[in-house]
Residue, then its C-alpha position, 0 to 999 in steps of 0.5 A: m119322444r115326449d113333448r115334455i120333459g120331466a115325470p108325466g104332467t106339464g113339466l119344461s119343453r125340451r127347449e126350455f130344458l136345453a136353455a137351463t142347463s146352458g154351459l153344462g155337458t147336458a146342453a149338448l144334448a139338442g136332440c136328447q139322446a140317449p147315452t150310447n149304450q142304451a138303445s131308443a125305447k121304441t126300437a125293437r131289440p133282442s134279449t137274451t134268456a139264461n137258456g140261451g134262447d133269443s127273442s125279438l121284443p120292444t123295450t117298454s117307453p116312459p108312461e104318457v097321458v092320453n086325453v081321452d075327450e080329445q079322441g072323442g071318448k074312446v081308446t083302445l088299450k093292447t098288450q105287448p110283451a117286452v123287455h122292461e130296463a128300470h135302470p139300463l147303465d151300471s151307475m148306482g148298483g145298476p144296470v136292473k132290467l125285468p127281462r119280461v113284462w107285459a105291457f099295455q099301450a093305447d092306441d097306437r102309441d109305444p108300450s109302457v109300464p105303468g101302462p098310459i094315463i087315461r085321462t077324461t073328464e067328469g060326465e064323460d062315458m068313455e069306451v075302452t076297448l081292450d084288443n087282445t087279438g094278437g094276444k097269447r093269454p086271456h086279460t081283463v081291464h078293472f077301473h077302480g072308482v067310478r061306478k059302472a054297469w055290472k058287466d064292465d067291472g072286468v072281474p071274470t068271476t062274477t062278470g063271465i067276460t074274459v077277453s081270450p087271445g084272438e077277442k076284443h072287448t069294449y068297456t063302458i067306463p062312466a065318468n063319474v067319480p072325479g079324481t084319480h084312480l087306478y086300472h089293472c088286468h084283473f085276470q090272475t091279478h096276483r100274477h098280471i099287475d106283477m107282469g106291469m099290467y097297471g096304470i092310472f085312471r084320471v077324472d078331472p071334475k068339472g071346472y077343474e083348476p090346473a096347478d102350475k105344475e102337476y105330475f102323476m107318480t106311480v110306485k110299485e115294488w117287483d119280485s124279479r124272480l117271476n119276470r126272469m121266470m116268465a122270460g124263461e130263466d131258471v128260477s122259480y117263483s111263487p106269490r106265497n114267497r114273494t120278496p121284493d127286490v126291484f123298486t120303482v117310481n114310474g117303472k124307472v129306479a134311481p138314478r134314472t129317475l132322474h133321467p129328465e126324458d126316461g126318468s121322472p123329476l119333479i121340475v118346478e120353478h120358484g113360486d109354483s104350485v105343484r100338484v103331485h097325484f101318488v097312485n100305489g100299483g104294488y102290494t106293499s104300503h110306501p111312506l112317501h116323503i118329500h124333502n124341504h116341502r110341507f104339502q097338504r093331501v087334497e085328494k084320496d081315492g077319488g075323494t076330496v080331502p074337506k079343508a077342516a081336514r088338511h094339514e101340513m105334512d111332508v110324508t103321506n104312506v100309500a097303501p096298495a091301489e091308494r090314490h093320494t093327490v098332495e098339494f104344495t107350493a115350490d118355495a124352498d131355496p132352488g135346488i134338488y131335493l128328494m122325494h122317496c119312499h121311507k122304507v129305507e130298504h126300498v130306496m136301494n138297488g140290490n145292496f147299493y144305497p141310494g137307489g130304487m124308489l126314490t126321484g127329486v123336485v129339481y128346481k129349474e134354477a138350479m139346472n145350471t149347476d155342478i151337481f145336477d151336470q153329475l146326476m145327469q151323468y148317473a142318470g144317464y145322459e152322454q156328458 
């Protein structure tokens, strides 16, 4: 179970969440129970392929922030075949499932898609060990943004280093470019990213001043035929005719994105300063829009935007592999406001609208309302 409610970042404690929802059905969730038709994210369960074969695979958990400084500057990444439930229920165009992904897992944590959010501080070198001793496919890890030694670039065709099944390899990654970055497997990149092997790498500058609320949001589009093909289903897929049909925020589609524990709502209190790190882990640009709040883009791809170049905006178009950090004040009428891609077809589950690449800015003051209770029902909390 995650320590905080909401998107990866600061959020609320469970106690604060339950207090804010007092009087509603959600307040009965003292243990933050999942709905009866949704097993725990940490529980291995059978997945049945279309050709009748059964395989016992874990189901992914939401991504966690891993503070590498607190681990002596070291982190181990493994990969784990898993089932990824973007939305497990039949509400709002669901269920939506990727029957096979290749999930990163950090140390002894759960596998997740996106992968764990690796966080460190400017000036601190990291030792990142890719442990493929239990794997079945070659992998590497490539870190965007920072300057590193040639051998640590993670690209097999130019470094000669591939981490084959049964092997381990340790990369030295200097934290010499502060900002929000991306990491991903660079072996057969066109396939391995689309199977889930990507995540956020955050380098806090020296003297970093946190906002009242800080959140990490990774968006991605998927062509589920690849995931179905890798699960053994009788479908064909080619990256040459990739046609996305699943659109996620931190691996989930709406309404599961609004699930306080499994999803990624931006939970705020009136007057908060809010910092959001947007990362595009896919291959298509996504113009991301926040309702009823004007924000400023303060960082892009590890570079600080000069104050003279900042301006008020409500849409930022994040291209593939780009990282945009935006800041705003939670000064709207306390309520529930959407955050979504403005390519409207990306805000759908199949033919159902709304769904897909959509979550929300949820004011703590609005949690004790009937509309929030209804959204929790759509998202999958027991009522």
